[in-house]
LUMDO-546428 format. One record per residue (C-alpha): z negated, x negated, y; residue in one letter. Coordinates in Angstrom, 3 decimals. Example, Ala and Ser with C-alpha at 12.3 -4.5 7.8 and 13.67 -1.06 7.14 Angstrom:
<nodes>
+----------+----------+----------+--------+
|       c3 |       c1 |       c2 | markol |
+----------+----------+----------+--------+
|   -7.800 |  -12.300 |   -4.500 |      a |
|   -7.140 |  -13.670 |   -1.060 |      s |
+----------+----------+----------+--------+
</nodes>
This chain:
<nodes>
+----------+----------+----------+--------+
|       c3 |       c1 |       c2 | markol |
+----------+----------+----------+--------+
|    0.000 |    0.000 |    0.000 |      m |
|    0.591 |   -0.932 |    3.374 |      s |
|   -2.075 |   -1.572 |    5.919 |      t |
|   -0.137 |    0.184 |    8.583 |      n |
|   -1.267 |    3.700 |    9.046 |      s |
|    1.039 |    6.477 |   10.030 |      t |
|   -1.494 |    8.119 |   12.375 |      g |
|   -2.065 |    7.317 |   15.939 |      p |
|   -3.759 |    4.180 |   16.767 |      e |
|   -7.268 |    4.574 |   17.909 |      e |
|   -8.176 |    3.031 |   21.205 |      k |
|  -11.176 |    0.923 |   21.591 |      g |
|  -14.293 |    1.836 |   23.530 |      f |
|  -13.457 |   -0.334 |   26.543 |      f |
|   -9.932 |    1.015 |   26.785 |      e |
|  -11.265 |    4.576 |   26.844 |      r |
|  -13.811 |    3.659 |   29.552 |      v |
|  -11.033 |    1.978 |   31.512 |      k |
|   -8.807 |    5.072 |   31.325 |      e |
|  -11.694 |    7.327 |   32.332 |      t |
|  -12.466 |    5.128 |   35.337 |      i |
|   -8.769 |    5.154 |   36.337 |      e |
|   -8.721 |    8.950 |   36.125 |      e |
|  -11.848 |    9.178 |   38.232 |      f |
|  -10.387 |    6.682 |   40.677 |      w |
|   -7.096 |    8.550 |   41.000 |      d |
|   -8.909 |   11.884 |   41.359 |      g |
|  -11.327 |   10.483 |   43.896 |      t |
|   -8.517 |    8.838 |   45.835 |      k |
|   -6.548 |   12.102 |   45.995 |      e |
|   -9.657 |   14.052 |   46.933 |      k |
|  -10.471 |   11.478 |   49.657 |      a |
|   -6.946 |   11.846 |   51.071 |      e |
|   -7.288 |   15.639 |   51.040 |      d |
|  -10.667 |   15.419 |   52.767 |      i |
|   -9.241 |   12.969 |   55.308 |      k |
|   -6.343 |   15.347 |   56.115 |      d |
|   -8.725 |   18.307 |   56.377 |      a |
|  -11.036 |   16.291 |   58.662 |      a |
|   -8.115 |   15.299 |   60.913 |      e |
|   -7.016 |   18.936 |   61.139 |      d |
|  -10.569 |   20.067 |   61.903 |      k |
|  -10.936 |   17.291 |   64.470 |      f |
|   -7.715 |   18.406 |   66.199 |      d |
|   -8.899 |   22.029 |   66.187 |      d |
|  -12.291 |   21.092 |   67.658 |      v |
|  -10.617 |   18.857 |   70.226 |      k |
|   -8.341 |   21.717 |   71.347 |      k |
|  -11.285 |   24.128 |   71.544 |      a |
|  -13.365 |   21.671 |   73.557 |      v |
|  -10.467 |   20.986 |   75.916 |      t |
|   -9.981 |   24.732 |   76.476 |      a |
|  -13.708 |   25.288 |   77.040 |      k |
|  -13.872 |   22.237 |   79.291 |      k |
|  -11.018 |   23.582 |   81.450 |      a |
|  -12.747 |   26.964 |   81.638 |      t |
|  -16.053 |   25.320 |   82.505 |      a |
|  -14.338 |   23.174 |   85.134 |      t |
|  -12.785 |   26.275 |   86.670 |      r |
|  -16.157 |   28.008 |   86.664 |      k |
|  -17.853 |   24.986 |   88.210 |      v |
|  -15.157 |   24.759 |   90.880 |      t |
|  -15.509 |   28.461 |   91.647 |      a |
|  -19.281 |   28.095 |   91.800 |      t |
|  -18.956 |   25.098 |   94.103 |      k |
|  -16.722 |   27.130 |   96.402 |      r |
|  -19.187 |   30.012 |   96.370 |      t |
|  -22.081 |   27.697 |   97.174 |      v |
|  -20.069 |   26.011 |   99.927 |      a |
|  -19.152 |   29.403 |  101.403 |      n |
|  -22.765 |   30.581 |  101.279 |      k |
|  -23.918 |   27.335 |  102.875 |      a |
|  -21.302 |   27.755 |  105.601 |      a |
|  -22.443 |   31.356 |  106.163 |      d |
|  -26.067 |   30.263 |  106.424 |      v |
|  -25.068 |   27.489 |  108.822 |      t |
|  -23.130 |   29.930 |  110.988 |      i |
|  -26.035 |   32.377 |  110.995 |      q |
|  -28.450 |   29.603 |  111.904 |      a |
|  -26.201 |   28.431 |  114.726 |      k |
|  -25.820 |   31.958 |  116.102 |      s |
|  -29.586 |   32.484 |  115.904 |      t |
|  -30.176 |   29.216 |  117.710 |      v |
|  -27.639 |   30.231 |  120.357 |      a |
|  -29.381 |   33.601 |  120.818 |      k |
|  -32.784 |   31.957 |  121.106 |      v |
|  -31.425 |   29.427 |  123.610 |      k |
|  -29.841 |   32.233 |  125.652 |      a |
|  -33.090 |   34.235 |  125.640 |      e |
|  -35.060 |   31.137 |  126.577 |      a |
|  -32.614 |   30.354 |  129.399 |      a |
|  -32.944 |   33.938 |  130.679 |      t |
|  -36.735 |   33.735 |  130.561 |      k |
|  -36.695 |   30.359 |  132.298 |      v |
|  -34.413 |   31.719 |  135.026 |      k |
|  -36.676 |   34.756 |  135.479 |      a |
|  -39.772 |   32.530 |  135.640 |      a |
|  -38.040 |   30.211 |  138.098 |      t |
|  -37.006 |   33.131 |  140.308 |      a |
|  -40.539 |   34.543 |  140.181 |      k |
|  -41.979 |   31.128 |  141.049 |      a |
|  -39.567 |   30.838 |  143.978 |      k |
|  -40.577 |   34.298 |  145.227 |      d |
|  -44.259 |   33.383 |  144.923 |      e |
|  -43.600 |   30.114 |  146.751 |      t |
|  -41.810 |   31.940 |  149.576 |      v |
|  -44.677 |   34.447 |  149.831 |      k |
|  -47.210 |   31.639 |  149.854 |      a |
|  -45.275 |   29.781 |  152.553 |      k |
|  -45.132 |   32.969 |  154.638 |      k |
|  -48.867 |   33.492 |  154.184 |      a |
|  -49.536 |   29.880 |  155.178 |      v |
|  -47.264 |   30.269 |  158.208 |      a |
|  -49.056 |   33.488 |  159.202 |      d |
|  -52.481 |   31.876 |  158.832 |      v |
|  -51.268 |   28.845 |  160.785 |      k |
|  -49.855 |   31.066 |  163.537 |      a |
|  -53.114 |   33.025 |  163.730 |      q |
|  -55.085 |   29.782 |  163.815 |      a |
|  -52.843 |   28.423 |  166.563 |      d |
|  -53.279 |   31.640 |  168.545 |      t |
|  -57.073 |   31.496 |  168.168 |      k |
|  -57.106 |   27.783 |  169.026 |      v |
|  -55.064 |   28.496 |  172.148 |      k |
|  -57.312 |   31.399 |  173.080 |      a |
|  -60.470 |   29.332 |  172.496 |      v |
|  -58.954 |   26.409 |  174.411 |      t |
|  -57.995 |   28.657 |  177.318 |      a |
|  -61.470 |   30.234 |  177.329 |      k |
|  -63.068 |   26.805 |  177.141 |      a |
|  -60.930 |   25.592 |  180.028 |      k |
|  -61.856 |   28.641 |  182.024 |      t |
|  -65.536 |   28.224 |  181.237 |      e |
|  -65.330 |   24.500 |  181.915 |      t |
|  -63.658 |   25.166 |  185.249 |      a |
|  -66.348 |   27.720 |  186.086 |      a |
|  -69.057 |   25.309 |  184.985 |      a |
|  -67.497 |   22.591 |  187.096 |      k |
|  -67.493 |   24.918 |  190.102 |      k |
|  -71.128 |   25.813 |  189.485 |      v |
|  -71.974 |   22.138 |  189.038 |      a |
|  -70.055 |   21.270 |  192.210 |      a |
|  -71.876 |   24.015 |  194.155 |      k |
|  -75.168 |   22.860 |  192.722 |      a |
|  -74.350 |   19.328 |  193.771 |      k |
|  -73.384 |   20.444 |  197.237 |      i |
|  -76.505 |   22.524 |  197.479 |      t |
|  -78.632 |   19.665 |  196.229 |      a |
|  -76.976 |   17.323 |  198.674 |      t |
|  -77.536 |   19.733 |  201.531 |      k |
|  -81.201 |   20.179 |  200.559 |      k |
|  -81.633 |   16.469 |  200.333 |      k |
|  -79.975 |   16.006 |  203.643 |      a |
|  -82.080 |   18.730 |  205.158 |      a |
|  -85.196 |   17.137 |  203.843 |      l |
|  -84.310 |   13.746 |  205.094 |      t |
|  -83.648 |   14.929 |  208.618 |      h |
+----------+----------+----------+--------+
</nodes>
C-alpha cells in the first residue's frame, strides 16, 4: 500500500492559527476602513451643522449688537436732551434771579439816594439854622461887648 492518502491533507496547528489570524486581520482591517469612512462622514455632517449654527449665532450676535447699540444711542440721546432741558431751566432761573437782583439793587440805590437827599436837606437846614443862631449869638455878643465897653467907659470917667 501506498503511504499517500487520497483524502485531504490535514493542516498543522500553526497553519490553522496563522489562517485564523489572517482572517481576523482581514476582517479587522475591513471593519477599520468602514469605521474610518463612517467617522469621516459623521465628521463632515457635524462640521456642516456647526458651520450652519455658527452662522446663525453670528447673525443673532450681530443683531443683538445692533439692538444694544441702538438702545445705547437712544439712552445717550435721552440723556443729552435731559441735560439740555436742565441747562435751559437753570439758565432761565439764573436770568430770573439776576433780574430780581438787579431790581433789588436799583431799589436799594434809590433808597440810599433818598436817604442821602433827606440827610443833605437836614444838614443844610441844620447848617442854615446854626448860621442864623451863630449870627444872632454874634450880634448878642457884640451888643454885650459894646454894653460892657460903655459901662467900663462910664465907670472910668
